[in-house]
C-alpha positions as CSV (number, residue, x, y, z in Angstrom):
1,M,8.1,-21.9,-12.1
2,N,7.5,-23.1,-8.5
3,I,3.8,-23.3,-8.1
4,K,3.6,-24.5,-4.3
5,K,4.9,-20.7,-3.9
6,Y,1.8,-19.1,-5.2
7,I,-1.2,-22.3,-4.4
8,I,-0.4,-22.2,-0.9
9,P,-0.6,-18.3,0.1
10,I,-3.5,-18.1,-2.6
11,I,-5.4,-20.9,-0.3
12,V,-4.4,-19.3,3.0
13,A,-5.4,-16.0,2.0
14,M,-8.9,-17.7,0.6
15,V,-9.4,-19.2,3.7
16,L,-8.8,-16.0,5.9
17,Y,-10.9,-13.9,3.9
18,I,-14.0,-16.6,4.2
19,I,-13.3,-16.6,8.3
20,V,-13.1,-13.0,8.7
21,S,-15.9,-12.1,6.6
22,L,-18.2,-14.7,8.1
23,I,-17.7,-13.3,11.6
24,L,-18.1,-9.7,10.6
25,E,-21.4,-10.8,9.2
26,K,-22.6,-12.8,12.1
27,D,-24.5,-15.1,10.1
28,Y,-23.6,-18.4,9.4
29,S,-26.7,-19.2,6.7
30,R,-25.9,-21.3,3.7
31,D,-26.4,-18.5,1.1
32,I,-24.1,-16.1,3.2
33,L,-21.5,-19.4,3.4
34,I,-22.1,-19.6,-0.1
35,R,-21.4,-16.0,-1.4
36,E,-18.5,-15.5,0.9
37,A,-16.7,-18.2,-0.2
38,G,-17.5,-17.0,-4.2
39,E,-16.4,-13.6,-3.2
40,G,-13.1,-15.5,-1.3
41,F,-12.4,-17.1,-4.2
42,I,-12.3,-13.9,-6.6
43,F,-10.1,-12.5,-3.8
44,G,-7.5,-15.4,-3.8
45,I,-7.5,-15.1,-8.0
46,L,-6.6,-11.3,-8.1
47,Y,-4.3,-12.1,-4.9
48,G,-2.8,-14.5,-6.7
49,L,-2.2,-12.3,-10.0
50,Y,-0.6,-9.6,-7.7
51,L,1.7,-11.9,-6.5
52,F,2.7,-13.5,-9.8
53,L,2.8,-10.0,-11.5
54,R,5.1,-8.8,-8.4
55,N,7.6,-11.7,-8.7
56,R,7.9,-11.2,-12.0
57,F,8.6,-7.5,-12.6
58,R,10.9,-7.8,-9.1
59,K,13.1,-10.2,-10.9
60,K,13.8,-8.2,-14.0
61,E,14.5,-5.4,-11.6
62,E,17.2,-7.4,-9.7
63,N,18.9,-8.6,-12.9
């Protein structure tokens, strides 16, 4: 399994989530940054799980 295939999109999704959330909050205090980073991490985990499951079931259908 090629781990780079999952890690890079997950990190990009996390960073984009954090940036968009901070722009929408219009507040850049430390507490908000930590909260949004935590939410971004959870989003990244869920997105990674989605990518893994999608790839796993797609390969079974093609064979």
